C-alpha positions in Angstrom: 116.6 55.8 36.1 118.3 58.9 38.3 117.0 61.6 40.4 118.1 64.1 37.7 116.8 62.3 35.0 113.5 62.4 36.6 113.6 65.5 37.3 114.5 66.8 33.7 111.7 64.7 32.4 109.3 66.1 35.0 110.7 69.3 33.6 109.8 68.7 30.3 106.4 68.2 31.3 106.3 71.4 33.1 107.9 73.6 30.1 107.2 71.8 27.2 108.1 74.8 25.3 111.6 74.2 26.5 111.4 70.8 24.3 113.0 71.7 21.1 115.7 73.6 22.5 116.8 70.6 25.1 116.4 67.9 22.3 118.8 69.9 19.9 121.5 69.1 22.6 119.9 66.0 24.5 119.0 62.7 22.5 117.9 59.6 24.1 121.2 57.7 24.7 122.1 61.0 27.1 119.6 59.1 29.5 120.0 55.6 30.9 117.5 53.1 29.2 114.4 53.2 30.7 114.4 56.9 30.9 116.0 57.4 26.9 112.3 55.0 26.3 110.1 57.8 27.7 112.1 60.7 26.1 112.2 58.9 22.9 108.5 59.0 23.3 108.0 62.6 24.5 110.1 63.4 21.0 107.5 61.4 19.1 104.4 63.5 20.8 106.0 66.9 20.1 107.1 66.0 16.6 103.2 65.1 16.0 102.4 68.4 17.9 100.4 66.7 20.3 100.4 67.6 24.2 103.0 65.7 25.7 101.0 64.6 29.9 101.8 61.9 31.5 98.0 60.2 30.5 99.2 60.5 26.9 102.6 58.5 27.4 100.6 55.4 29.3 99.1 55.2 25.9 102.0 54.5 24.0 104.6 53.5 26.2 105.4 49.6 27.1 104.0 48.1 30.4 107.2 47.9 31.7 108.2 51.5 31.7 104.9 52.6 33.6 107.1 52.4 36.7 109.1 55.1 34.6 106.6 57.4 34.4 105.2 57.0 38.3 108.7 58.4 39.3 108.5 61.1 36.9 104.9 62.4 38.1 106.5 62.7 41.6 109.9 63.9 40.6 110.2 68.1 40.8 110.8 70.3 37.9 113.4 72.5 37.7 112.6 75.4 36.5 116.2 76.1 35.0 116.9 72.9 34.1 118.5 73.6 30.7 121.5 74.4 32.9 122.0 71.0 33.0 122.6 69.9 29.3 126.3 69.5 30.4 125.8 67.3 33.5 123.8 65.3 31.3 126.3 64.9 28.3 129.0 63.9 31.3 127.6 61.6 32.6 126.3 59.8 29.2 130.4 59.8 28.4 131.1 58.5 31.6 128.4 55.7 30.9 130.4 54.9 27.9 133.8 55.0 29.1 132.8 52.5 31.2 131.1 50.4 29.0 134.7 50.6 26.8 136.7 49.8 29.8 134.6 46.7 30.4 135.1 45.9 27.2 139.3 46.6 26.6 139.3 44.3 29.9 137.4 41.6 28.3 139.6 41.6 25.0 142.4 41.6 27.2 141.2 38.6 28.6 140.7 36.7 25.2 144.1 37.9 24.2 142.5 40.0 21.6 143.9 43.6 20.7 141.2 45.9 20.4 140.3 48.7 18.2 140.5 52.5 20.7 139.4 54.5 17.4 136.3 52.2 16.9 135.4 51.9 20.8 135.9 55.5 21.1 134.0 56.4 17.4 130.7 55.3 19.6 130.7 58.5 21.9 128.7 60.9 19.6 129.9 64.5 19.3 127.8 66.9 20.2 125.8 69.2 18.5 127.0 72.8 17.5 125.3 75.8 18.5 126.1 78.1 15.2 123.7 81.5 14.4 124.4 83.5 11.4 125.7 86.5 11.4 122.0 88.8 10.9 120.7 86.0 13.6 123.6 87.2 16.6 123.2 90.3 15.4 119.3 90.7 15.8 119.6 88.8 19.4 122.5 91.2 20.9 120.0 93.9 19.5 117.3 92.6 21.7 119.4 92.1 24.6 120.7 94.6 27.6 123.5 96.5 26.9 126.8 95.3 28.8 127.6 96.4 31.8 131.0 98.4 32.3 131.8 98.1 36.4 133.9 101.5 37.4 136.3 100.1 39.9 136.4 103.1 41.9 140.0 103.0 42.3 141.3 106.3 40.4 144.2 104.7 38.1 142.5 101.7 37.7 139.5 103.1 36.2 142.0 105.5 33.9 143.5 102.9 32.5 140.4 100.5 31.7 138.7 103.8 30.5 136.4 103.7 32.9 136.3 99.9 34.8 136.3 96.4 33.9 133.6 94.8 31.1 132.1 91.9 32.0 132.9 87.9 30.3 136.1 88.6 31.3 138.5 86.7 34.2 141.3 88.9 35.7 144.1 87.5 37.5 145.2 89.6 40.3 149.0 88.9 41.3 151.4 90.5 42.9 154.4 89.8 45.8 153.9 88.4 49.0 152.2 91.6 51.4 151.6 94.0 48.4 148.4 94.2 48.9 146.7 91.3 46.2 143.8 91.0 48.7 143.5 94.6 49.6 143.1 95.7 46.3 140.6 93.2 45.2 138.7 94.1 48.3 138.6 98.1 47.1 137.5 97.2 44.6 134.8 94.9 45.4 133.7 96.7 47.9 133.2 99.9 45.6 131.0 98.1 43.7 129.2 96.9 46.6 127.6 100.2 46.7 125.9 99.8 43.5 125.8 96.2 42.7 125.2 92.9 44.4 128.6 91.1 44.1 130.3 88.1 46.0 133.4 87.6 47.6 135.1 83.9 48.1 136.4 84.6 51.5 138.9 81.6 51.4 142.3 83.1 52.4 141.3 83.8 55.8 137.8 83.6 57.6 134.4 85.9 57.0 134.5 86.7 61.0 137.8 88.0 60.4 137.0 90.0 57.5 133.7 91.6 58.6 135.4 92.0 61.9 137.8 94.2 61.1 136.2 95.9 58.0 133.6 97.1 61.0 136.7 98.4 62.7 137.7 100.4 60.4 134.3 101.4 58.5 131.2 100.8 60.3 128.8 102.3 58.7 129.7 99.8 55.5 127.5 97.5 56.6 124.3 100.3 55.7 126.3 101.4 52.8 126.7 98.1 50.8 126.5 95.2 53.0 123.3 93.4 51.9 125.2 93.4 48.2 128.4 92.1 49.6 127.8 88.1 49.5 130.5 85.8 51.5 131.1 82.4 50.5 133.6 80.9 53.5 134.2 77.1 52.3 133.3 74.9 49.2 136.8 74.7 48.1 135.9 72.2 45.1 135.9 73.7 41.4 132.7 71.7 41.2 131.3 74.1 44.1 132.6 76.8 43.5 131.2 77.0 39.9 128.1 75.7 41.3 128.2 78.9 43.8 128.7 81.2 40.9 126.2 79.5 38.4 123.6 80.1 41.5 124.5 83.8 42.4 124.2 84.6 38.8 120.4 84.1 38.6 120.3 86.4 41.8 121.8 89.2 39.7 125.2 88.7 41.0 127.6 89.4 38.1 131.3 90.6 39.9 133.0 87.9 42.0 136.2 88.0 43.9 137.8 84.9 44.6 141.0 84.7 47.1 142.7 82.5 46.3 144.3 80.3 43.6 146.0 78.0 45.7 143.0 77.8 48.1 140.4 76.1 44.8 141.0 72.2 45.0 140.6 70.6 41.8 140.7 66.2 40.4 143.9 64.8 41.0 145.4 64.7 37.2 148.4 63.7 35.9 150.4 66.8 36.3 150.2 69.9 38.4 150.1 71.8 35.0 146.8 69.9 34.1 145.0 70.5 37.8 146.1 74.1 37.9 144.9 74.9 34.4 142.0 73.2 35.0 141.0 75.9 37.5 141.5 79.2 35.4 140.0 77.4 32.3 136.8 76.7 34.5 136.8 80.1 35.6 137.2 81.8 32.1 134.7 79.8 30.3 132.1 80.7 33.2 133.0 84.4 33.2 132.6 84.2 29.5 128.8 82.0 29.3 127.5 83.9 31.9 128.5 87.7 30.9 130.1 87.9 34.2 133.6 89.4 36.0 135.5 87.2 38.0 138.5 88.4 39.3 141.2 85.8 41.0 143.9 86.7 43.4 147.0 84.1 42.0 149.8 83.2 43.3 153.4 83.4 41.0 157.1 81.8 41.0 159.6 84.1 41.7 161.1 82.6 38.5 158.2 83.4 36.5 156.3 86.6 37.8 154.1 86.6 34.8 152.2 83.5 34.9 149.8 82.1 38.0 152.0 79.1 39.8 152.1 76.0 38.1 150.2 77.0 35.0 151.1 79.5 31.9 147.9 78.4 30.5 146.5 80.2 33.0 147.9 83.5 31.9 146.6 82.8 28.5 142.5 82.4 29.8 143.0 85.9 31.3 141.5 89.2 30.0 143.4 91.5 32.3 146.7 90.5 34.2 147.2 92.9 37.1 150.3 92.6 39.1 151.4 94.9 42.4 155.0 94.9 43.5 156.7 96.8 46.0 158.7 99.8 45.6 162.9 100.7 46.8 162.7 102.9 49.7 163.2 106.4 49.8 167.1 107.4 50.6 165.8 108.2 54.0 164.7 104.8 54.3 167.2 102.8 53.6 166.4 100.2 56.8 163.5 99.1 55.1 163.3 96.3 52.7 161.5 98.2 50.6 158.6 101.4 51.3 155.6 100.6 53.3 153.4 103.2 51.7 154.1 102.7 47.9 153.5 100.1 45.1 153.9 99.8 41.6 150.8 98.5 39.7 151.5 96.8 36.4 149.0 96.1 34.1 150.7 93.5 31.4 148.2 92.1 29.7 144.5 94.1 28.5 142.5 92.8 26.2 139.9 95.3 27.1 141.7 98.2 25.8 144.7 97.1 24.2 146.8 99.3 26.5 149.6 98.3 28.8 150.3 100.4 32.2 152.6 100.8 35.0 152.4 103.4 37.8 154.0 104.0 41.2 150.6 104.4 43.4 150.4 105.3 47.1 149.1 102.4 50.2 147.4 103.5 53.1 148.4 100.1 55.5 145.8 101.5 58.1 143.0 101.7 55.6 144.1 99.2 53.2 143.5 101.6 50.3 145.5 102.0 46.8 145.4 106.1 45.9 147.3 107.3 43.0 148.7 109.5 45.4 149.6 110.0 49.0 147.1 113.4 49.1 144.1 111.7 48.4 144.8 109.4 50.9 145.2 112.1 53.9 141.8 114.4 52.4 140.1 111.1 52.7 141.2 110.3 56.7 140.6 114.1 57.6 137.3 113.9 56.3 136.8 110.2 58.1 137.8 112.5 61.4 135.4 115.6 61.0 132.6 113.0 60.7 
């Protein structure tokens, strides 16, 4: 019996009203043998509409499982234990995989050819989660409206019909030094004035970010500092996922991750599989938790429309925004590109179905994007006057 199994069974004792929903997905075979035997008895008591308690379980289970009950009795219940259902499924599959591997090795040593299809059929398919149209409609009617988050960047809010919707993964790409992180932070910092948000600060340190921000806008700490959570480490995709889930429970619905190449994933057969795992995981999180994830990505010169190493990553996104340098004006022929202008392109937009391309102004001092230079000049004058 594992610690997680003890805690889950303790949670079912603490929250018996969740038994029906939990048992729809988790069967006794998902647990190890001893835990599964106790869980089976809990299901029988539940089906008989009897109260589930340690005392009653002691009356019904064999003597050899009583030590398991003592472990359950001392385990700490988990309030959100339903979120561990996928982990129970994963652990069961790993145990089954190990048994199949052992059986395959035994067959090989005995000179027999095993039927792979027969062995893999031992892994039961998880139950499907389905509802009728009417059931879904009734469920949604009782839910709060899906929020739309204004970005505070005029040309983006215009193209997105008022801001970003949730349940989306947004990819933010661009040429080197074009301002990908700057645009992402401009959006996040604006949202932080009214909503809790999170910044995965992987490309530079939290100290660097905070120091620069306080130098440019010391009032930010009072305006939005308490709403902006910063994560400075934990690069593995599992750690990123866990942090997103934890902060989602605290009310955070918007996440900026900088950037794709800093996220670690388990080694796989190819770079395509490894990189795609990042986008698939994050897209599913955005969909399941109804949150907004903005992921800064890198692209190759040969393929500026897809994330580096993963064509599937481009398909996983709901919106793809790209920032490109703008050619210099005639009087700036000594420059490789215009220092104050950028071209913003939205090549994929599932939210409105509309594409967008516009030349905008970028202030290299404040690191802010605006639709035109005058807006930024007005802001600068206002700051000086203050």
